[in-house]
N, C-alpha and C positions, 0 to 999 in steps of 0.2 A: 479414609480407603480402613479406617483400623475399624467401625462396625461392619463394613462387610467382610471382608477379610475372617472377623470375632465372626461371625454365622457361618463362613465358609470351613474356618476350622474348627466349629463346634457340633458336625451335622457325623464326625465316621470317630470309632476306637483309637485311631490316634492321634486325634488332635487334640482340641486346646484343654479336655480334661481329664485324656488318658491315665499321665500318671502324675500327675498334680494332684491330686484330693490325696494323696499318702503320706501319711506324720510322719518326718523324719523320726529315727531310734534315738528312743529317750529310754531315762530307769524310769521304771512305774511307781506308785508312791508307796505303796506297799507291797516293795519286791522284798520276800520273805529269804534271799539266800541262794535259795534251790533252781538250779536250772533245769525248767520244765519240759521249755522250747524245746533245750540240747534232744528232745528222752523221743522229742515226735518224727516221726518216718522222714525217709531224706524226698523223696514225690513230693510230699506236704508245704515241707521245709521248702523245697524248690520253688515251688507254685507262692510260697509266700515271695520269698523273696525278686521271682518276677514279677513280684506289681511295685518292685520298692522304686523312685528315684536312683540313677547309677548309681549316683555318690554314696547315698546307701547301702544295696547294693551290694559292692565293694565293701566294703568298709566293711561288713558282717564276714571279712576273711579273717576279722581281727579280734574273734567272740571271743573267737575257743578253738580249736583244733579238728574239732568236727566240722565247725562249719568251713574250712580252709580251702574246699572243696567246693562250695553250697554254690558260688555266683560266675564260678566257670562253668558249671553242667546244664543253669539253670536258662531258660530262654530266655535273652536279653528285651528288655525294655529301655530302650534310650534317648531323652528328650533332652535337649541339648540345652537349654535354661543357664544359663552360670556357667559355660563352658565353651575353652577356647575349640577355634577347630582344629590347631594340635591334640586339643585332651582327646575330639570327639575321634579322629585317626588311630592313637593309641590303645584308646577302648573297641570302635569295629577291628583291629588289626590281631590285640589280643583274647578277645572276645568269641570262644569255636565255635559260638550259635549254638543253639541258630535264634537265631531274631526276629519275637515275636511285636512287638512295634517299634520303628525308626524314627521319629518327628526331627526330623535338622531345618531351622527358623531362623536360626539367628546369623547364619551365615553368607554376607557379599561373595556369590561366587564370581565376579566378576573379575575377582582378584588372587580367587583359589580353582581355577577348573585344573588343573591337576589333583588339585585332593581330591575334588567332586567325580575326575576321569575313576581315581582308585577306588573311592568306598562303593563307588557305583560298580563296581567287581566286587569289593567281598560285602558287597547286599547279597550278589546277584551268586557268589559258590556258599554263603553261610544261612543261606532260607528264611531271606526277610520274608514275610506275611503284609505288616498294616505297613506303609509306608508316604511318611507326609518331608516333600520336599519344597520350603520353600525362599526363593529367593531375594534374600535382603536386601533390595534396590534400596537408591540411596531417593530422599524426598521424598513424597505422596503423591506421586501421580505413578497413575492404572492402569495409565497404557504399554507398552511393549516400547523401551531406552535402547540407549545403550549399553547399559549395566546388565540387559536382559540377556541370558547365554544361554547358548545351545546344549541342550541334553546330549551327553552320547549314548551311542545305540547300546550299549549295553545295560539300558532302564527295561529292555525287552527282553534280555537275556534272566530276567530273573522269576522262573519258575515258580515257585514259590507264592509270588504276591497274590495278596486275596484284593487286597483296598487298594489303590494312590492314589494320592491327592499330588496337586503339581502348580504352585503359585508363579509368578514373575519369571517364564520360560521361552526360550520357541520348545516347540516337541524334534527329537529327533529327523533328521531329513531316510525314507524307507523307502529313495526314489534307487531300482537297482536290487531288491531285497525280494528273493523268493521268500511267500505265505510259510516255507518250513521252517524257514534259516533262523526267528525269529520268532516265538511263541507263548503269550502268555496264558497258560491254558486252565489256572484255576481264575484269573480274575473276576472276580466281582463287582466289584463299585471303582470308576474312572471318573475323578474329580482336574481341571482345568480351572485353573485364577488367573489372568490376563493370561494364560496362554496362549502362543500363536503354534498354530496347526494348520496344515492345509487339505485339502479336500481330500487329493493321493492319501495324505498320511494317516487319514481317519478312516477312510474307507481299508487300510491296509493293517490297521488295530482293529478294527471290526470284526475283519477277517480273523483275525490273529487267538482272540478272546473267546472262547468258544461257550466260555457260559460267564459271563459278561451278565447283567442285570441292568445292575444301574449306570447312568452317567448321565455325569454333572459340565455344563458348562455357565461359568464365569464370570461378566467383563471380559469375553472376549469377540476379536474383534475377527472375521474371516472374512475375506475379498471373494474370494468364490462360496458355492451353494453348499448344502449339507445337505449329504445324503444317505440314509440312514441303510444302510443294509445289514442283518443283524434277527440270523438266528435267537438268538439267547433274551434279547436287548426286555426291561419289559417296564422302563421307569427312567426321560428322556426330560432333564431339566435345563434350559436353559434360560439364563436371567442375566439381566443388566446384556445383553448381547445383542450386538450386529452383526444382523446378514439377510443377504436381498434374497436367500430361497431357503425353506427348510423343507425336504421331500424325500417322505418315509414312501424311501421302492418297496425291499418285503423286511416286515418285522411283523412273522406272524405270532411272539409271542407280547410284539408290545400292548400295555394298559393305558399308559399315562403318556402323554404332550403339553408339556409344561411350557410358555410362551412370558416368561414374569417380565417386565420394567424395560422395555428394549428400545434407547437409546435412539433417537428420532440421526439419521442421515441428513434428511431437510422434509422442510415442513410439507414436501409433496411427495417424500418416496413412501417406497408399499414395498413392503413383503409380501413374497405368495407361500403359500402355505400348501403340502402339494401329497395328499392321500394317496397313493395307489392302492397298496394295499398294507394296511393293517389289521384283516379281519377281529382281535383278541383288543381293538381299545375301546378303552371304556370310561374313559377321562379326558377329558381336552380342554385345552386355555390359559391364559385369557386370549382370546380374539379382539379382537379390537376393528369394529370398521372400520374405518377413516385409514388406516392403517396394513391391515391382513387382507390377502386379499386369495380368497378359498378354490382350492382347484382338489376337484376330485375325479381322480382318474382321468381325465384328458378334460373335463369337460371345469372352465369356471366359471365360478358362482357367482352372476354380475346381476345388481339390483334388476328383480321379477319377476329370477330365473321358479320357472317351479318344479317341485317333487318330485322326482319320477326312478325308479331303478337306478338310474344312471350318474344323480344324483342329492344323492341321501348317503346316509353315516348309519346307517338301524339300530349297528352293537352301541351306542353311547350310551352313554346311562348318566356320566355324569360334565354338567355344560358352563364356562364360568365365561366373562361377556366382560367388558369395560367401554363405552359408550357413552354419550353428550345427550339426551335426552333434548335439548333448542337443540339441536342438528338433527331440520328435515332427512339431509344424505344418509347420518347413519340410523336415526329409528328406520328409516326404510329397507336402511342394507339390514338394520337389528332378524327386522322379519323376513327375510327372504334367508336367512342363512340358517334361522332357528327353523325352518323347512327343511333344509337340512339332515335336520336330527331328530325326526317322527317319533325315534323311544325316550326322551329325555325322561330322567324322574327327581336329578335334581338338577337343579340351577342358578347358579349366580350372576348375581349381575353389581358389576361396579359404577355408580354414577360420574362424571368426568363434569356433570352439569354445571356453572355458571350462570350466576344471576343475568336472566334475559326477556325476562317478560313474559314470556311464550307461553300459554300452554301446551300445544297439538293437538290439542281435542278433537280436530274436526279428522289429523288421521290417523287415531286410533279407532276412530267410531267406525270408520270406514275399513278399516284390514280385512281380510275377508278370511278365511280358516288356519289356523293356523293349530298343525295336528299336534304335538308336543302340546304345546296348553292347552288344546278344548281336553284333550285325552291322556297325559302319562303324566305331565307334573304335578309331582308330593311335595316337592318340597323347594321353597324359593327364598334366595340370601338376600336379599337389595345391600349392597353396601355402598358409605360416604352418602349416604340418606340427606340431602340442604335443605328438605321442606322444599321445593321451585314447583312451578304450574303443569309441571311437564314431565315432570315426575313422581307428581298424587296422579298427574291423566293416567300415568301407565301403568299403576297399581289400580285404577278404576276400571283398565281394558284387563284387568287381569279377573277382578272379580267379575267382571259380566262374562269371558271364557273359560276358567278355567274349573275344572269340575272334580277334580281328581284331588286339587290342594289339599294337604292337609296342614301344614304348617310355614308362615311367611313369616321372614327376622329380617322387619328393618331396623337397619345401622346405622345409627346415625352418626354423621364428621364429627367427628374431633370439633374445630372449628366456629360449624353451629353452634354445639351445648358453652362456647365461652358467652351468650348472653344466654339470660336465665328466660327475658320474654320472647329470643325466638323459640328458644327449645322449647317452653309451654308450646306459640304457637303451631309447632313442627306437630307436636304430642299428641294437642287437639284436633288437629285437620285430620289425624288419622283415626284418631279414632273416633272418629264422627262417622268416616268412611264404614266402619266397625258393626255401625248401627243399619245400615241398608243394605241389604238383600242381596246373601251372595249366592253364585251359581255353586256354590262347593259348600264342604262342614268342612270348614276351615280356622285358625287359629291361627292371632296374627301377633305376632308380640316384638315391643320396641325396644330396644337396646340400646345399653348408652354405651361408653368410653371408654368403661370395664374390659366389655365383649370385644373390643378392637385389636385383636390378638396380631403379636408380629409373623408376618411370614418367615419360616421356617423352612429348609431346604432338610433336615429331619424326617420332618410329620408331610412333608410333598412325598419323601419319599422311603416314607414306609407303605411297603403297603398291607398291611395291616388294619390300617385308616379307609372305614369305609369313602370317608367325603375329603378325600382330598385338600379343596379350598377351606370348606368349613374348619378354622386353625383355633 
């Protein structure tokens, strides 16, 4: 649980490092006895105080009479590490606001529901901007438990919120609320970690957040389909997320849709990805042929489906797959799905291949035209390459087909590098491929363990990063 929570909490300004890095107040070694800091203008001093840990910020009132009003007149940044719930309550009550960053992660709200309701009223009235609420549930169970608390509806009254991140809660029931009653007009980022929300409540939230750009669900389970209707969403991340259907119903600004590490409900479980209206979608993945069923408009993409205007997404430029090259059904579906994205320029494929001895050479020799491979892909990355024959045959197919490919990165699987002989064999076979004629002027790079970077929500959701899959 700790690693997942850390990755989640490290994403946003109110997270792991928001105020933790500030040093406690102490006398400098070369202090000359003159108070230079108090000579600074109030606006600058408030800026300094607002960035201190809350204990140190409050203590500045004892520095000098000149400082007594500064903490109360500075935007509050509160991280509750080392504070009792009673102390948190006093600070929220005593400080007049505004609240810049409030990060509460040490309180078990199953026994402090009254405080939670009161704190949310204070946060709403005092202009909180970045809010982290993590219900400190007992044990290491990441699923919703008896300790999971339903958030009061006052969370939807925090009109000044720009970033909101919740963990181990039930989202408040919005049934019966009109869309004008509770609105979050400034919310730009919403993240939920192991937080239950119904499709009805999600619809309500998306309708009431007119500038929401980033939506992140981590380790959530929704028995209902996810339907994305939003005029502002640009990035959606579903990570360790179990759902039977994700439907992009109407999202004109959506640029990125991530489906990562989805846990299996059963061996035969299928998750349907429906793309109805997403004209600006540029990056999509990871699609898994064995687990995901793609639907474009009203057309379900099945093995052998040929491209037509109603079965393609021409705007997608970056695409990522996870596939077992040893399973004929999966590589057949991989080819079918690739034909649905004719203008792909960057292709990532993570190999899930296990040792089988099968090379699938006949299949790749008989594959007919795949437009994106032949005419558009400029960069390709093979992740978790294990040196299996069937993986090598796919790379040979690329060498015969790709005409515009400029770079091919092959990232070797960590476990395969534990044996020097195995690593050498894998590398030698790849190097040998570079000596045969390719249809393009491609530079192949074989990369080892140091290039296997950890996945990051922050990098994935950073819209200034050109290739969100290349960590």
